[in-house]
TORKOL-883693 format. One record per residue (C-alpha): residue in three letters; z negated, x, y negated. Coordinates in steps of 0.25 Angstrom, whole numbers, plus 5000, padded with zeros to 4 digits. Layout:
<pts>
+-----+------+------+------+
: res :   pz :   px :   py :
+-----+------+------+------+
: ALA :    Z :    X :    Y :
...
+-----+------+------+------+
</pts>
This chain:
<pts>
+-----+------+------+------+
: res :   pz :   px :   py :
+-----+------+------+------+
: MET : 4999 : 4993 : 5104 :
: THR : 4994 : 4979 : 5099 :
: GLY : 4980 : 4983 : 5101 :
: LEU : 4981 : 4993 : 5090 :
: LEU : 4983 : 4981 : 5080 :
: ALA : 4970 : 4975 : 5084 :
: PRO : 4959 : 4974 : 5073 :
: ASP : 4950 : 4984 : 5079 :
: ARG : 4962 : 4994 : 5080 :
: GLU : 4965 : 4994 : 5065 :
: GLN : 4960 : 5008 : 5063 :
: ASP : 4968 : 5013 : 5074 :
: ALA : 4981 : 5006 : 5069 :
: THR : 4978 : 5011 : 5055 :
: ARG : 4976 : 5025 : 5059 :
: LEU : 4990 : 5025 : 5067 :
: LEU : 4997 : 5019 : 5055 :
: GLN : 4991 : 5029 : 5045 :
: THR : 4994 : 5041 : 5055 :
: TYR : 5009 : 5037 : 5056 :
: PHE : 5011 : 5034 : 5041 :
: ALA : 5003 : 5046 : 5036 :
: PRO : 5012 : 5053 : 5026 :
: ARG : 5017 : 5068 : 5027 :
: PRO : 5013 : 5078 : 5028 :
: GLN : 5001 : 5073 : 5036 :
: GLY : 5009 : 5062 : 5043 :
: ARG : 5016 : 5065 : 5056 :
: PHE : 5025 : 5053 : 5057 :
: SER : 5039 : 5054 : 5050 :
: GLY : 5040 : 5039 : 5053 :
: ALA : 5030 : 5036 : 5042 :
: TYR : 5041 : 5038 : 5032 :
: PHE : 5051 : 5029 : 5039 :
: GLU : 5049 : 5017 : 5030 :
: ARG : 5048 : 5024 : 5017 :
: LEU : 5058 : 5035 : 5018 :
: GLY : 5068 : 5035 : 5006 :
: GLY : 5060 : 5023 : 5000 :
: GLY : 5062 : 5014 : 5013 :
: GLY : 5074 : 5008 : 5020 :
: ASP : 5072 : 4994 : 5015 :
: ARG : 5071 : 4996 : 5000 :
: PRO : 5081 : 4987 : 4993 :
: GLU : 5092 : 4997 : 4990 :
: VAL : 5094 : 5002 : 5004 :
: ALA : 5088 : 4990 : 5012 :
: ASP : 5102 : 4986 : 5017 :
: THR : 5108 : 4999 : 5021 :
: PHE : 5105 : 5010 : 5030 :
: THR : 5103 : 5023 : 5023 :
: ALA : 5101 : 5038 : 5026 :
: ASP : 5086 : 5036 : 5023 :
: ASP : 5085 : 5026 : 5034 :
: LEU : 5091 : 5036 : 5044 :
: VAL : 5081 : 5046 : 5040 :
: ALA : 5070 : 5036 : 5041 :
: VAL : 5072 : 5032 : 5055 :
: SER : 5073 : 5047 : 5058 :
: LEU : 5058 : 5047 : 5054 :
: LEU : 5056 : 5038 : 5066 :
: ALA : 5063 : 5048 : 5076 :
: VAL : 5076 : 5041 : 5075 :
: ASP : 5089 : 5050 : 5073 :
: ILE : 5101 : 5042 : 5069 :
: GLY : 5114 : 5050 : 5072 :
: GLY : 5125 : 5053 : 5063 :
: ASP : 5135 : 5042 : 5069 :
: ALA : 5124 : 5031 : 5068 :
: ALA : 5120 : 5036 : 5054 :
: LEU : 5134 : 5034 : 5049 :
: ASP : 5135 : 5020 : 5055 :
: LEU : 5122 : 5017 : 5048 :
: LEU : 5126 : 5023 : 5034 :
: VAL : 5141 : 5022 : 5034 :
: THR : 5149 : 5015 : 5045 :
: ARG : 5141 : 5003 : 5047 :
: ARG : 5134 : 5003 : 5033 :
: ASP : 5140 : 4990 : 5028 :
: ARG : 5137 : 4982 : 5041 :
: LEU : 5123 : 4987 : 5042 :
: GLU : 5121 : 4984 : 5027 :
: ALA : 5126 : 4970 : 5029 :
: LEU : 5116 : 4968 : 5041 :
: LEU : 5104 : 4974 : 5033 :
: ARG : 5107 : 4964 : 5022 :
: GLU : 5104 : 4953 : 5032 :
: VAL : 5090 : 4958 : 5035 :
: PRO : 5080 : 4954 : 5025 :
: ARG : 5072 : 4966 : 5019 :
: ASP : 5060 : 4958 : 5014 :
: VAL : 5056 : 4951 : 5027 :
: ALA : 5046 : 4956 : 5038 :
: LEU : 5047 : 4953 : 5053 :
: ALA : 5035 : 4945 : 5053 :
: ASP : 5040 : 4936 : 5042 :
: LEU : 5051 : 4931 : 5051 :
: ALA : 5051 : 4919 : 5060 :
: ALA : 5052 : 4921 : 5075 :
: ASP : 5066 : 4915 : 5075 :
: GLU : 5071 : 4925 : 5064 :
: VAL : 5069 : 4937 : 5073 :
: GLY : 5078 : 4931 : 5084 :
: ASP : 5093 : 4935 : 5086 :
: SER : 5097 : 4930 : 5072 :
: TRP : 5088 : 4940 : 5065 :
: THR : 5096 : 4947 : 5055 :
: VAL : 5090 : 4960 : 5060 :
: ARG : 5097 : 4959 : 5073 :
: PRO : 5112 : 4961 : 5068 :
: LEU : 5108 : 4973 : 5061 :
: TYR : 5100 : 4979 : 5073 :
: ARG : 5112 : 4976 : 5082 :
: GLU : 5122 : 4983 : 5072 :
: LEU : 5113 : 4995 : 5071 :
: LEU : 5111 : 4996 : 5086 :
: SER : 5126 : 4996 : 5088 :
: ILE : 5127 : 5009 : 5080 :
: ARG : 5128 : 5021 : 5090 :
: GLY : 5116 : 5030 : 5090 :
: LEU : 5106 : 5019 : 5086 :
: GLY : 5097 : 5012 : 5096 :
: GLU : 5086 : 5002 : 5094 :
: THR : 5075 : 5012 : 5089 :
: SER : 5084 : 5018 : 5078 :
: VAL : 5089 : 5004 : 5074 :
: THR : 5076 : 4998 : 5073 :
: LYS : 5071 : 5009 : 5065 :
: LEU : 5083 : 5008 : 5055 :
: LEU : 5080 : 4993 : 5054 :
: ALA : 5065 : 4995 : 5052 :
: ARG : 5069 : 5005 : 5041 :
: LYS : 5078 : 4994 : 5034 :
: ARG : 5069 : 4982 : 5037 :
: PRO : 5055 : 4988 : 5040 :
: HIS : 5048 : 4975 : 5039 :
: LEU : 5057 : 4967 : 5048 :
: VAL : 5062 : 4976 : 5059 :
: PRO : 5053 : 4984 : 5068 :
: ILE : 5056 : 4997 : 5074 :
: LEU : 5058 : 4998 : 5089 :
: ASP : 5057 : 5011 : 5096 :
: SER : 5054 : 5016 : 5110 :
: VAL : 5039 : 5018 : 5107 :
: VAL : 5037 : 5005 : 5101 :
: ALA : 5045 : 4998 : 5112 :
: GLU : 5037 : 5005 : 5123 :
: GLU : 5024 : 5002 : 5116 :
: LEU : 5027 : 4987 : 5114 :
: GLY : 5034 : 4985 : 5127 :
: VAL : 5047 : 4980 : 5119 :
: VAL : 5057 : 4975 : 5129 :
: LYS : 5072 : 4976 : 5127 :
: GLY : 5070 : 4978 : 5112 :
: ARG : 5064 : 4964 : 5110 :
: TYR : 5055 : 4968 : 5099 :
: TRP : 5058 : 4961 : 5086 :
: SER : 5054 : 4947 : 5090 :
: PRO : 5042 : 4950 : 5098 :
: LEU : 5037 : 4959 : 5087 :
: HIS : 5039 : 4948 : 5077 :
: ALA : 5032 : 4938 : 5085 :
: TRP : 5020 : 4947 : 5086 :
: LEU : 5019 : 4950 : 5071 :
: VAL : 5020 : 4935 : 5067 :
: ALA : 5011 : 4929 : 5078 :
: ASP : 4997 : 4923 : 5073 :
: ASP : 5002 : 4922 : 5059 :
: ARG : 5008 : 4936 : 5058 :
: ARG : 4995 : 4942 : 5063 :
: MET : 5000 : 4956 : 5068 :
: HIS : 5009 : 4957 : 5056 :
: ARG : 4997 : 4955 : 5047 :
: ARG : 4989 : 4965 : 5056 :
: LEU : 5000 : 4976 : 5054 :
: GLU : 5000 : 4973 : 5039 :
: ALA : 4985 : 4975 : 5039 :
: LEU : 4986 : 4988 : 5047 :
: ARG : 4997 : 4993 : 5037 :
: GLU : 4987 : 4991 : 5025 :
: THR : 4975 : 4997 : 5032 :
: ALA : 4983 : 5009 : 5036 :
: GLY : 4988 : 5010 : 5021 :
: ILE : 5002 : 5014 : 5025 :
: GLY : 5009 : 5005 : 5015 :
: ALA : 5014 : 4991 : 5014 :
: ASP : 5029 : 4996 : 5015 :
: ILE : 5027 : 5000 : 5029 :
: SER : 5031 : 4987 : 5037 :
: VAL : 5022 : 4980 : 5047 :
: LEU : 5033 : 4982 : 5057 :
: ARG : 5032 : 4997 : 5055 :
: VAL : 5016 : 4997 : 5055 :
: PHE : 5018 : 4990 : 5069 :
: ASP : 5029 : 5000 : 5073 :
: VAL : 5020 : 5012 : 5069 :
: LEU : 5008 : 5007 : 5077 :
: VAL : 5016 : 5004 : 5089 :
: TRP : 5023 : 5018 : 5089 :
: MET : 5010 : 5025 : 5086 :
: VAL : 5003 : 5018 : 5098 :
: GLY : 5016 : 5021 : 5107 :
: LYS : 5016 : 5036 : 5103 :
: GLY : 5001 : 5037 : 5107 :
: TYR : 4996 : 5039 : 5093 :
: ASP : 4985 : 5029 : 5094 :
: ARG : 4977 : 5037 : 5104 :
+-----+------+------+------+
</pts>
């Protein structure tokens, strides 16, 4: 996968991003609307609460949240989840953090654990919900990404952070440049650019 991010593969990476984010009716991937559906999950008026739009948005990424889990998110645990969301900054990117800030005391982790305790939600659905609310801070981890990157026992956030910030944030800046070249919009996070590229390679769309 990392070979796709080499300078001589810029055209290939750009093509994959443009293919994925192509709008309907020509576009084939519903996930192209994940960030933007309903104005986005991180816009100020809804950033600290899970909404029905968020549940629909994750369905665009092939995640179906059942009725009981939906009621937990929207009703039963609403106050608890809102309190935890308020602890997670909205205007910070993963690459802005220091290494020790992504450790066990990271404010994302209590929210992650609370969501994971909801019956019917697993790691994939939880990380997609978190990415909807904090797209610049929390990456998606699904089976395709995990297999393509060789993620072991869910250890993803810290290694990804280290990779993004190494050599004066070289890979973070590389992903920003690819986003600009592809013309998909600055509102699409660097993490999502990476996620889409990994997923497209994992699904064989680079061939």
